[in-house]
N, C-alpha and C positions, 0 to 999 in steps of 0.2 A: 047663363048669358052666352049669347052667340058672338063669338069674336068678330064675325062679319058686321054685326050691328055696330061695333065700335068704328069700323071703317066708314060706315055710311054716315056717321055723325062727326067725322073728323075731317080728313083731307078732302072729302067730296062735297062738303057743305061749309056753311058759316063764313068764317073769315078767309077761307081759301079763294073765294070769289074776289074779295078785295085785293088779295095778294097777287092776282093775276095781272094787275095793272103795272107791276114792277118791271123794271128793265131786265133783259136777259143778261146772264153772266158774260164777262168780257174775255175773250180769248185772242191772243195775238202773238205771232212769231215764236210759237213753242212755249211761251209763258202764259200763264193763266192767272187772272184775278177772280178769286171767289168771294162772294158776299156772305158774311156771317152776320145774321140778325140775332139780337140778344134780348133777353127779358130784363136788362139792367139799364137804369139811367146812366148816362155817361159820367164816369168818375165815381160811381156808387161804390163805396169802400169794400174791397175784397172781391165782391162778385164780378164787377166789371173788370177788375184787375185780372181775374182768372181767365176771362174771355180774351182779353188783350194778350196775356201771356201765351195762351194757347196759339193765338194768331201769329204772334212774333216768332214763337218757336218754329211753327211750320215754315214761315218764310226763311228763317235762318237756316234750318236743316236742309232745305231744298235749294239753298243758294239763290233764292229769288225766283225760282221756276214757278212756285206758287206764292201769290201774294193774297193775303186775307184782308179784305176791306171790312172792318168792324163797324156795325151799325148799332147804336144804342136804341133802347126802347123808344118807339115813337118816331124815329128817323125815317124808317121805311114801313114798319108795321108796329102795332101795339105790343106790349110786353107778353101778353098771352096769345098773340096771333102768330108767333114765330114758328110753331109746329106746323100749322097749316101752310105757311108760306114755303116751308121746306118740302113737305109732302106734295104740294102742288108743283114743285120745281121752279118756283119763282124767286127763291133764294137758294143758295148752295148748302148752307149749314146754319145751325143755330147753336147758341150757347144759353143754357137755362137750367132750372131745377126741374127735373122730369116730373116731379109730383104735381106741377102745374097742369098736367095733362091727364089726370086720372079720369076725366070724362071721356077721353079717347080710350083709355084702358086703365083699370085701377092698378094693374101690375106695374105701371111706371113708377108708383110711389116708392117701391123697394130700392130704386136706384138714386133716390134722394134721401128720404128718411121716413121710417114708420114708427107709430107709437110702440114704446117699449122694445125698440129694435137695436140694431148694432151700433156700436161706437165706430169711430173712423178706422181704428186699427182692425177691428173685426169686419168691416165692410171691405177694406182692402184685401183682407185674407180671402174673403169669399170671391171677390171680384177677379183677383189675379191668380189665385191658386185653388179655387173651387170652380163652381159652375156659374158664377155671377155674370162674367162678361158674355159667355155663351147664351145665357138666358136674356141678357139685355139685347143682345143681337137678335135672338129668336123673336122677341117681342117687337123690336124696331123693324124687322123684315116685313111684318104684317102691313106696315105703313110706308114701306119703301125707304127705310132709314138704316144708317150704319152709325152705331152709337159707341161712345167712349166716355168714361169718367174723366173729367178735366177740371177738378177743383173739389174742395171740401171745406166746409166752415168749422168742422169739429162740432162738439156738443153745443147745442143752442140753448139759450136761456129760456125760462118759463115765460118771461115777458114782463111788461109794464101795465100797471093797474092804478086806477084812480082811487082805490081803497084797498085795504088789506083783505086777503081771502082767508076766511076762517073756516069755511066748510063747503061742501059740494053745492049747497043751495045758493051760494054766492054767484055761481055761473048761470043761474036761471034768468033768462032775458038779457044777459050781458052781451054787449055789442063788441065782438072781439075779432081781430084779424088773425086768421091761421089758415094756411093752405093744406092741401093734401088730406091723408087719412086722419091726421090729427085734428084737423078742422071738423071732419065728419064726426069724430069722437066727442068733441066738445058740443056738437049739435045734439048728440044723445043725452048730453048733461044739461040741456035747455038753453045753451048759449045761442045767440044769433050771430052765426059765423059769417065773416065776410073775407073775400080773397082779393086783396088789393096789391098791385105792383108796388115794389119797394119805394119807388120814387114818390108814391102818392100817400104813404102811410102817415108821415108826419103831419100833414095838413088835416087828414081825417081825424087824427088823435086830437090835434089842437082845436079843432072845430067843434068837438063833441060828437061827431058822427061815429066815433069809436069810444068805447069805455076802457079799452085796453088793447094791447097788440104784443105779439111777439115779432121780433125781426131776426136777429142772428145771435149776438153776444156782445160783451162790453165794448170792444173796440168799434165794431160797426154801429152798434146802437148809440155810443157816444158821438160818433161822427154824424149820425142821423138827428141827434139833438133831442131825443125823447126825454132826457133828464130836465129839460126846460119846461116840460109839461106836467110830469108826475114824478114823484119820488119813490114809489113803491115798486121794487124790482125783484122778481124771482129768478134766481140765477140757474135753477135746475128745472128743466122741463121734461115732460113724458114723450113729446111728440117728435123730436128729432135728436136722438143722442148722437147722430152725425148727420150731416147733410151733404150728400154728393151732388156735384154739379156736372152737367153733361155737355159735350161737344158732340153734335149729331149732324151728319152729313146726309144729303139726298144719296140714296144708294146708287142711283145711275151715275151720278157725279163721281162718287167714290170708286165705282167700278171702271170708270174711264181714266183714272189715274194710273201712272206706272206703279209697278211693285214697289219701287223705292219710295215713291211719293206716298203711297198708302202707308208704308212703314213709318214714314215721316210724321204723318198725321197721328198715328198710334202713339209714337214715342213723344211727340209734342204734347198730347193730351195727358199722357202718364206723368210727365214731368210737371205740367201745370197742376195736376192733381195733388202731388206731394208739396210743391212750392206753395200753393194756395193754403193748404192745411197748416203748414209751418208759418205762414204769414199771420193767420188768425191767432194760433197759439202763442206766437212771439209777442203779439200786441195786446191780447186780452187781459193779462195780469195787471199790467200798468194802467190800462184803461179802467179796470174795476176799482183800483185804489183811487184814481181821480174822481170817479163817480161817488165813491164813498165820501171823499174829502168835500165834495160838493153838496152833501147832504142827502144823497140817495140811501134809502133804507134797504138793504140787501136782506132778503127773506127767503124762506122755504116753505113749500105747501105742507100743510098738516097731513098726517097719515090718511085721514078720512078723505081728503081730496085725492091723494095718490091711488087709493082703493077705487074710488069712483071713476078715476081715469082709466084704470085697468079694466074695470067692468065695461065701460063704454068702448074701449079699444077692441075688446073681444067682439062686441056686437058688430063693429065695423068689419072686422075680418070675416065674421060669420055671414055678413051681407054678401060678400063677394065669392064665397067658397063654391058656389055653383058654377063658376067659370073655370074650366079645366086649366087654362094657362095661369090664371091667378093662383090657383091652389098648388100648381106645380112649382111656381116661383116661391110661394110662401113656405111650402114644405122644405125645399132645398135651402132657403135663406135660414129658417129656423134651425135646421140641422146644423148648418155651418156655425150659426151663432153659439149654439150649445157646445159645439166642439171647440171653438175658440175660447169661450168664456171661462171654462174651468181653469185652463192653464194661466190665462191672464189674471184671474182672481188670485190664484195660489202663488203666482210669481210677482208681477208687477203690483197687484193689489197689496199683497202682504209686505212687499219691500217698501212701498211708499208709506204704508202706515207706520212701520218701524222707523223709517228715515224722519218722518214728521215727529215721531215720539222722541228720537234721539237728539235731533237737532233743535227741537222746540219750535 
């Protein structure tokens, strides 16, 4: 794949034209108001919180020199149009899951979540102490963007289904919502994969337009109300062992900031990243217990399904290995994951197994 082809199909086309009707950013008296467009419905549990936290952090750290005007999905542009709005310079920054933009470049998936990929701890290791942030920056620069992780949902659930999944054949023809490379893998398994914004998923599931969906995890899923529609819930999924969220600024806007303001953006995003992960992890356990008490059947995929998911995921990776930057990110990501995984398994994994055994 030619990276320039991704440019031609992203910022220079499609929804960028629609974004050009937006008002220009407001600057006055040394203070600036920057517009952040998001992929999240206003108040959507966790994800919109991460966007708002990032914005509030920036304003607080800069003592009001930068004010971030947060726009929910649909208030200026649609959920999946935020990338084009920022690359076109008609919004200053976006907050989203970067795997929504794999059609611009498949490498964006690594900065949200990829099949059989990193947990949140492993992702942070790679991003802050490996080459993750530099590679995010290298990829974003192609599109005139400056990127930062600014949220994480933690390990995502396998999702909600209208019936139990007994084997890989159950995915054949299944209408299922899943973005990113995980969705592409389900496509290889025969599923009819759809990528819907979070605010639209409940209605699609309730109407029968979807046979199943993944969203995030117990807390956010409970807030979304999926338990009102179906009671079959798979709590472990292959597609997003962690899901990073990104705050991404138009590079020209970022370069126009003072050094201290640029540092404020980076620190604000980093704090939101940790804060948001803790928000999910703090709420998921109690939410899962409430779902169980309400009759939700908590399940795990059988080994045959996991194996099929693994085979399909490898087909997805192979599909994109011809792109040099994708392969560069993949190789570095995989090496970092292997380096982190051994110690985490031998230390945290072993400890938690013994803790659970001793405490019952």
